[in-house]
C-alpha positions in Angstrom: -0.1 13.6 6.9 -2.6 13.0 10.0 -2.4 14.0 13.2 0.8 16.1 12.4 2.8 12.4 11.1 5.6 13.5 9.1 4.7 11.5 6.0 2.6 11.8 3.5 4.1 8.4 1.7 4.4 5.2 3.1 6.5 2.2 1.6 5.7 -1.7 2.8 7.4 -5.0 1.3 5.7 -8.0 1.9 4.9 -8.3 5.0 5.9 -5.1 7.3 3.2 -3.6 8.4 0.8 -1.5 6.6 2.1 2.7 7.9 6.1 1.9 6.8 8.6 4.8 6.1 10.5 4.3 2.7 14.4 3.6 3.9 17.2 3.7 1.4 18.2 0.1 2.8 15.5 -1.9 1.1 16.0 -3.2 -2.2 13.3 -4.6 -3.5 13.3 -7.9 -5.8 11.2 -9.9 -7.9 8.3 -11.7 -6.9 7.6 -8.8 -3.7 4.6 -7.1 -3.0 5.0 -3.5 -2.6 2.5 -1.3 -1.0 1.8 2.3 -1.2 -0.1 4.7 0.6 -0.7 7.6 0.5 -2.7 10.7 2.3 -3.7 14.3 1.2 -4.7 16.9 2.9 -6.6 19.5 1.4 -9.2 22.7 3.2 -9.5 20.4 6.1 -10.4 17.7 4.2 -8.6 14.8 4.8 -7.9 11.5 2.4 -6.0 8.5 2.5 -5.7 6.2 -0.6 -3.8 2.4 -0.5 -2.7 0.2 -3.3 -0.5 -3.1 -3.8 1.6 -3.1 -6.9 4.0 -6.6 -7.5 7.0 -6.5 -8.1 7.7 -8.6 -12.0 6.3 -11.7 -11.9 4.6 -12.7 -8.0 3.1 -15.8 -6.9 -0.6 -17.6 -7.8 -0.9 -16.8 -4.0 -0.3 -13.8 -3.4 -2.4 -12.2 -7.0 -5.5 -14.8 -5.6 -4.5 -12.3 -2.5 -4.3 -8.7 -4.6 -7.4 -10.2 -6.7 -10.3 -11.0 -3.7 -9.3 -8.4 -1.5 -9.9 -6.4 -4.5 -13.3 -7.4 -4.7 -14.0 -6.9 -1.3 -13.3 -3.8 -1.0 -15.6 -3.0 -4.2 -18.4 -5.1 -2.1 -18.2 -2.8 -0.2 -18.0 0.1 -1.1 -21.6 -0.8 -3.4 
């Protein structure tokens, strides 16, 4: 991980902080939003990628949030 951070993957559920550490006592349920943030470093280059997944059927509001944030990301890239 970046600057000595010992985890290369962070997983957060619903409204948890973005860089949470996976825990054994958390069980996913229908409608949850799961963010998976993975990092990699190779030969001095750092990468970071985060994707949000819906567990089963998610609410229309959550789907809308996922859609508009993805659209905003691509608008920012362009």
